[in-house]
N, CA, C and O atoms as a GROMACS GRO file, in nm:
protein
  124
    1MET      N    1  -0.584  -0.951   0.286
    1MET     CA    2  -0.495  -0.974   0.402
    1MET      C    3  -0.527  -0.878   0.516
    1MET      O    4  -0.446  -0.859   0.606
    2ALA      N    5  -0.645  -0.819   0.511
    2ALA     CA    6  -0.684  -0.725   0.616
    2ALA      C    7  -0.715  -0.800   0.745
    2ALA      O    8  -0.775  -0.907   0.743
    3ARG      N    9  -0.674  -0.742   0.856
    3ARG     CA   10  -0.698  -0.807   0.984
    3ARG      C   11  -0.835  -0.763   1.037
    3ARG      O   12  -0.874  -0.648   1.018
    4PRO      N   13  -0.907  -0.852   1.104
    4PRO     CA   14  -1.038  -0.817   1.162
    4PRO      C   15  -1.025  -0.704   1.263
    4PRO      O   16  -0.938  -0.708   1.350
    5GLY      N   17  -1.110  -0.603   1.252
    5GLY     CA   18  -1.107  -0.493   1.347
    5GLY      C   19  -1.006  -0.387   1.310
    5GLY      O   20  -0.986  -0.291   1.384
    6SER      N   21  -0.940  -0.403   1.193
    6SER     CA   22  -0.842  -0.302   1.151
    6SER      C   23  -0.865  -0.270   1.004
    6SER      O   24  -0.826  -0.347   0.916
    7GLU      N   25  -0.928  -0.156   0.978
    7GLU     CA   26  -0.959  -0.120   0.840
    7GLU      C   27  -0.845  -0.042   0.777
    7GLU      O   28  -0.836  -0.031   0.654
    8HIS      N   29  -0.757   0.012   0.860
    8HIS     CA   30  -0.648   0.094   0.807
    8HIS      C   31  -0.519   0.012   0.800
    8HIS      O   32  -0.492  -0.070   0.888
    9PRO      N   33  -0.441   0.033   0.695
    9PRO     CA   34  -0.315  -0.040   0.680
    9PRO      C   35  -0.214   0.002   0.786
    9PRO      O   36  -0.211   0.117   0.828
   10THR      N   37  -0.133  -0.092   0.829
   10THR     CA   38  -0.032  -0.062   0.930
   10THR      C   39   0.086   0.006   0.864
   10THR      O   40   0.096   0.010   0.741
   11GLU      N   41   0.178   0.059   0.945
   11GLU     CA   42   0.295   0.128   0.890
   11GLU      C   43   0.380   0.031   0.808
   11GLU      O   44   0.437   0.069   0.706
   12LEU      N   45   0.387  -0.094   0.854
   12LEU     CA   46   0.465  -0.194   0.780
   12LEU      C   47   0.403  -0.219   0.644
   12LEU      O   48   0.473  -0.231   0.544
   13GLU      N   49   0.271  -0.229   0.641
   13GLU     CA   50   0.202  -0.252   0.513
   13GLU      C   51   0.220  -0.133   0.420
   13GLU      O   52   0.233  -0.150   0.299
   14LEU      N   53   0.221  -0.011   0.476
   14LEU     CA   54   0.242   0.108   0.395
   14LEU      C   55   0.381   0.107   0.334
   14LEU      O   56   0.399   0.145   0.219
   15GLU      N   57   0.481   0.063   0.412
   15GLU     CA   58   0.618   0.056   0.362
   15GLU      C   59   0.626  -0.044   0.247
   15GLU      O   60   0.693  -0.018   0.146
   16ILE      N   61   0.558  -0.157   0.261
   16ILE     CA   62   0.558  -0.258   0.155
   16ILE      C   63   0.492  -0.203   0.030
   16ILE      O   64   0.540  -0.224  -0.081
   17LEU      N   65   0.382  -0.133   0.048
   17LEU     CA   66   0.312  -0.075  -0.067
   17LEU      C   67   0.400   0.026  -0.139
   17LEU      O   68   0.402   0.030  -0.262
   18LYS      N   69   0.472   0.108  -0.062
   18LYS     CA   70   0.560   0.209  -0.123
   18LYS      C   71   0.670   0.142  -0.204
   18LYS      O   72   0.708   0.191  -0.310
   19ILE      N   73   0.722   0.029  -0.154
   19ILE     CA   74   0.827  -0.042  -0.226
   19ILE      C   75   0.770  -0.101  -0.355
   19ILE      O   76   0.834  -0.094  -0.461
   20LEU      N   77   0.651  -0.160  -0.346
   20LEU     CA   78   0.589  -0.219  -0.464
   20LEU      C   79   0.559  -0.112  -0.568
   20LEU      O   80   0.581  -0.132  -0.688
   21TRP      N   81   0.508   0.003  -0.523
   21TRP     CA   82   0.476   0.110  -0.616
   21TRP      C   83   0.602   0.170  -0.677
   21TRP      O   84   0.600   0.215  -0.792
   22ASP      N   85   0.713   0.170  -0.602
   22ASP     CA   86   0.838   0.227  -0.651
   22ASP      C   87   0.896   0.138  -0.760
   22ASP      O   88   0.958   0.187  -0.855
   23GLU      N   89   0.877   0.006  -0.747
   23GLU     CA   90   0.932  -0.087  -0.845
   23GLU      C   91   0.842  -0.098  -0.967
   23GLU      O   92   0.890  -0.111  -1.079
   24SER      N   93   0.711  -0.094  -0.945
   24SER     CA   94   0.617  -0.100  -1.057
   24SER      C   95   0.505   0.000  -1.031
   24SER      O   96   0.400  -0.036  -0.977
   25PRO      N   97   0.528   0.125  -1.070
   25PRO     CA   98   0.431   0.233  -1.044
   25PRO      C   99   0.295   0.204  -1.106
   25PRO      O  100   0.285   0.159  -1.220
   26LEU      N  101   0.191   0.229  -1.028
   26LEU     CA  102   0.055   0.213  -1.078
   26LEU      C  103   0.008   0.346  -1.136
   26LEU      O  104   0.058   0.451  -1.098
   27PRO      N  105  -0.088   0.342  -1.228
   27PRO     CA  106  -0.140   0.464  -1.291
   27PRO      C  107  -0.222   0.549  -1.195
   27PRO      O  108  -0.334   0.588  -1.226
   28VAL      N  109  -0.165   0.577  -1.078
   28VAL     CA  110  -0.237   0.657  -0.979
   28VAL      C  111  -0.199   0.803  -0.995
   28VAL      O  112  -0.277   0.893  -0.963
   29ARG      N  113  -0.078   0.826  -1.046
   29ARG     CA  114  -0.029   0.963  -1.060
   29ARG      C  115  -0.103   1.038  -1.171
   29ARG      O  116  -0.099   1.160  -1.177
   30ASP      N  117  -0.171   0.962  -1.259
   30ASP     CA  118  -0.245   1.025  -1.367
   30ASP      C  119  -0.376   1.082  -1.317
   30ASP      O  120  -0.437   1.166  -1.384
   31ALA      N  121  -0.421   1.039  -1.200
   31ALA     CA  122  -0.549   1.083  -1.146
   31ALA      C  123  -0.540   1.229  -1.105
   31ALA      O  124  -0.638   1.286  -1.057
   0.00000   0.00000   0.00000
């Protein structure tokens, strides 16, 4: 879902990711 010319996630996308991670944490904290 990345937009052309934008490699970095937008603030809205970051908020969505934080919500998704809060509901179903990914094994990123083990790294």
